[in-house]
N, C-alpha and C positions, 0 to 999 in steps of 0.2 A: 118537687125540687124545681128551682127556677132554672129555665133555660138560659144558657149563656152562649151568645153568638158573637162572632168576629166580623166585622165588616171591613173589607179591603176596598177601597174606592179610589179611582182617579179619572180624569177627564183630560182631553186634548183638543187643540184647535190647530188646524193648518193654515195660518195667516193671522189669527189672534187680532180682531176677529176674522173667522173663516170657518170652512167646513169643520165640524166638531163632533165629538161623540165621547160617550162616558162608558166606564165599566165598573162593575161592583161584583165582589165575590162574597157570599155568605158562607161562614165556617162555623160548624159546631166547636166550641172551644173545648169541650170534654173530649171529643174523639179526634180532633183535627180534620174530620171528613168535610169536604166541600158540599154544602146543601144545595146552593144556588149559584149560577153564573149568569150575570146580566150585562148585555152589550146593547146600548142605545144609540142610534143615529140621532143627533139633535139639530143638524142643520147649521146656520151661520150663527156663530157665538164666540166667546172669548174662552180662554183656557179655564179662567176662574168660574165663569158661569157653568161650563161643563163639569168641573170639579164639584160644584154644589149640586148640580143635577145627578151626578153619580151618587153622592152622599144621600140624596133624597130618595132615588131609586132603591138603594140598600135599606134604608130606614122602612120604606113602604113594604119591601118583601119580608122583612123581620116581623112587621106587624101583623102580616098574614099567617106567619108561623106561630107567633106567640105575642100577644098584645101587652104581655107583662114581663117580657124577657129583660135579661141584663145584657147590655150591648157594649162591646168595645169597638170604637171606630179607629182604623189606622189608615192614615193618608200621608203621603209626602208633600202635600201642600201645606207649608208653614201658615199661610195666609187664612185657609178655611179652618184649620184646627184652632189658631188663636182666636179667630173671630167666633167661632161655635163655643169656645170656653169663655168667651166674654172678655177676653184680655185686650183684643184690638177692636177698634169700632169698625162698623161696616158703612162705608159711604156710597157705594155704588148702588143705584137703585134696584137694579135686577138682582144683584146678590142680596140685598136687604129683604127684598120680596121672598126669595127662595130661602133665606135663614129663617124668617118669621115663619115660614110653612114648616120648616124642619123643627123648629122649636114646639110649634102646635102638635106635630105628629109624635113627638118623642115625650109629651106629658105623661104618658102612662109607663114609660121605659126607663130603666137605670142605665144611663149612657154615660160612658166616659171616652174622651178623646185623646189620642195618642199619635203624635208625629213620628214617622219612620223615614229612614233614607229611601231614596228613589229605587235603588236597586232591590230593596225588600218589598217593594210595591209593583213587581213587574208583571204579575198576573193581571191585576186590574188594568194596569197600563196597556197590556196586549189586548184586552177586551176593548177597551176604548179606541185603540188603533184598528181593531177589526171592524167596528162600527164605521169608522170612517172609510176604511177599505171597501166594505160591502155596500155602504150607504143604506143600511137597513138595520133593524133592531132584532135581537134575539135573546131567548132566556132559555136555559138548560139546566140539567142537574136532575133532581128527583121528580120530574114532570113526565108522565108517561105520553101524554098526547095533547097539544094545545094548538090553536091557529098559529101562534108564534113559531112553533117548531117547524112549520113548513119552510121558514127562512133560515133555519139553522144550517150553515155550511157542513157537509158531510165530515170534514176533518174535525169538527168541534162537537157534533151532536152526541157521540158516544164516548167522548174523551173524558176521563176523570182527572182532575189536576193532582190529587193526592194519593189516590188508592188505585190498584190495577182497574182497568176499565171493564174488563169481563165479569159478569156475575158469577161465573164459574171458577175464578181465581181463588187461592186461598184466603180464607177470611182471618180477621185478627192480625192484619199486617200492621207491625208497629214502626218499622224503619222509615225514613223519609225517603221519597224517590229521588234517586240520582239519575239524571239524563245524560247519556253519552251520545254526542254527535260525531259520528265515525266517518272521517273523510280519508279517502284514498289519495295518495300523492298525485301530481300531474305526471304528463307523459315525459319520458326521457327517449334518447336515441335508442336505448335497448327495447323500451316499449314498442317504439315505432317499427322496429325491425324484428318483433316477435322473438326476442332473446330472453332467456332465463336470467333473472336478476334478484339475487337474494341478499343475505347477510354474509358479510365477510368476503365477498368478491369484488368485482367492479363497482365503483360509488359513483355513477354518473349523476351530473346535474340535471335540472329540468331543461327540456328543450324549449324552443320558442313557443311552440304550441302548449307545451306543459305550463309555462308561465301564464299563458292566457287562460288555460283551465283553472290555475290557482286563483287568479283574479276572480273568475267567475264563481268559484267555490266560496272564496272570502265574502262576495257579496250576499251569496245564498245564506251563509252562516250568519252573518250581520242581521239578516231580516228576521232571525228567531226572536219572537217576542215583540216584533214591531209591525210587520205587515206580511202579507202572502200566506201561504198553505201552513205554514209554522207560526203565524202570529200569536196563537193561543198557548204557546209553550214559552217556558221561562228562557231568557236570553243567557248565552254562556258566560261564565265568570273566570274560566281558566282555559288554556290550552296546553296540551301535552303532546309531545312528537317522538317518534321514533328517533334515533340519533343518526339515521342515515340521512345523507346529503339531500336527496329528493324529497323526503318528508320534512326535513328542517326548512327548505326553501318555500314549500307549500304552507307550512305552519307559520312561517314569517309573514307571508301575504295575509294570512287570516288574522294573526295576532295584530298586525299593523291596521287592518280595517276595524277590528274591535277595540283598539286602543289598549291592548293588553301586551305582556310579554308572554314568553312560552317557555316551558321546561321540557328536557328530554328524558325519556324512560327507557332503558335498554330492553326491558321486558316486551316492548311492543315493536321491536325490530323484526324484520321479515324473517322467514326460516331461511337456514343455510342450505344452499344446493351444492355446496362443495365444488368438486371439479367440475360440475356441469355449469356453473355460473358464466354467463356471457354467451353460452351456446344456445342455438336453436333446439327444439325438441328432437328434431331428427338427427341433429350433431351429437346431442347426449346419448340418444339411443344407439347410435352407430359406436359411440366411444365405449359404452359398456352395455351390450344388449341385455345380458341376462339380469344384471343389477336393476336396469331400467324397468323391464318388465315385472321383476319382483317388488319393486318400489310402488308401481301404481296400484292404488287401492289398499296399500298397506299402512298400518299404525305404527309398525316398529322398524320397518326396513329403512335404511338410511342412504342417500347417494353417497358415492366415494367421497369420504372427507366431509359429509354434510351432517345434517341434523334430521332425526327422526320425527314424525307427526307427534308420536307420544312425548317425547321431550320437548318439543316446541309447544304442544298444548299445555303442558305443566307450567311452562314459563308465562305463557298468556294469562293463564287464571291467576298465577302469583301477581302479576301486574294489576289485573282486574280487582283482586282482593284488597290490594294497598290503594288503589285509586277510589274505591268505594269507601273505604275507612277514612281517608284523607279529604274527600270532597262529598260527604253524606249530604244529600238534600240540595245539591247543586247541580247546574248544567255545565258540562265539560266537553270540549272539543278534543278528540283524539285523532291526530293525523298519523296514519299507519299505512299498511300495505294490504294487498289481498289476502294473505293468509291469516294475519291477526285479526282482521276484520271478520273473516269467516269463524275464526275461533271464538270471538265474542258473541257472534250470532249463535253459534253451536251451543254456548253456555247459556244464552237466554231461552233457547228453544229445548234444552235438554236433549239435543241431538246426538248422534253417533259420529263415528269417524267419517262417514259418508257426507256429512254436512259440508266437509271441507272441499269437496269437489262437486257440490249441488248448486251453489249459489255463485251468480256472476256479480263481480264488483269492479265496475269500469273505473278508469282513471278519473279522479276528482268526483267521484259519486258520493253521496251523502246517504248513510245508513243511521237511524236513529232507534236507540233502545233505552228502555228505562229499568232500573235495578232497584229493588227495595232491600238492600243488603243481600244476603242469601235467602231472604223469605219469599221473594217473587220477582218476576221479570216480565217485560212486555215489549214486543218488537213493534214499533211504530211505522218505520219505514226502511226498505231495503233498496240499495241501488238506485236511489233517487238522481236522476240526471237532467231534468227538465231545464235546470240553470244553465246547462251546457248547451242547449239547442241554438 
């Protein structure tokens, strides 16, 4: 049986010409598994030269895998695709030389070229940006140990783009990975005064510090798929927010930075603390001592006129199920609160009720989780706050 590989390739230049890099992903077309990821730092070059070098790197890697394979090349560069199809002439001498080399390399291969929109080529784009950020080259995938692996950043070396990264994860996962970027809202005057703030009580706006938090979180989310520690991940395509004011304001800052709108989902609203809303912990305990002590560590106990953890958790999981159905295979920003974020982490870890009081979630921190429907899940980062330093 002839192997069929898909090459996703892209290149970029910061200056055009300027510091440039290329990225290529080799995918098994039958299984959808990522076989190789290639990120090469090129030096000073144009965007188009970097794109051609990305294609060449992908072709060279396919030849190492199977010199007689069928190959589908997918790129968002209309120029490269049409030139390789022979539709457009190649005038630039550097590009002409690279194209001739690729034509020679592909003599034994059955190659077809397909143009795709930029948003569908985000993984290769991220690898190109990673090369420019790191000013070094790397290759990862099904390679146990190579000299190049010494230069693989730790956040990329064991990361699988399409399947759970751990070899002990369930096999035969068929659902596409949906990545959730969970952002807690910025600070409010209640946060700053250590007062309880839930659903159905006071609805404060972000404080001045909270608005600064939101701007920092927006910049960090914008970097996904572009540069930094999350450059290897797909950029977000949607923003969902709790309907509570502080989350909507944080979501607006993120959506504006991404050039997207946002939708609200009531299932991701904070838990209701009922009569304790707006109180400090000591004030709530003094208000109803017996109920407060029974509530601590309980799955079923409710604050007076509030919401139990059991009921709240069912609401969060309902929202998650709907989100994974509507956004399968995408990266989605969810702007929420401490308890919803803990609930989504609990689901990913298969945790118990104690997960709800075992995880710190700071204002405007970022948590990243991947779900393959209900087949598998992976926690990538929890309570990341480096962007707030």
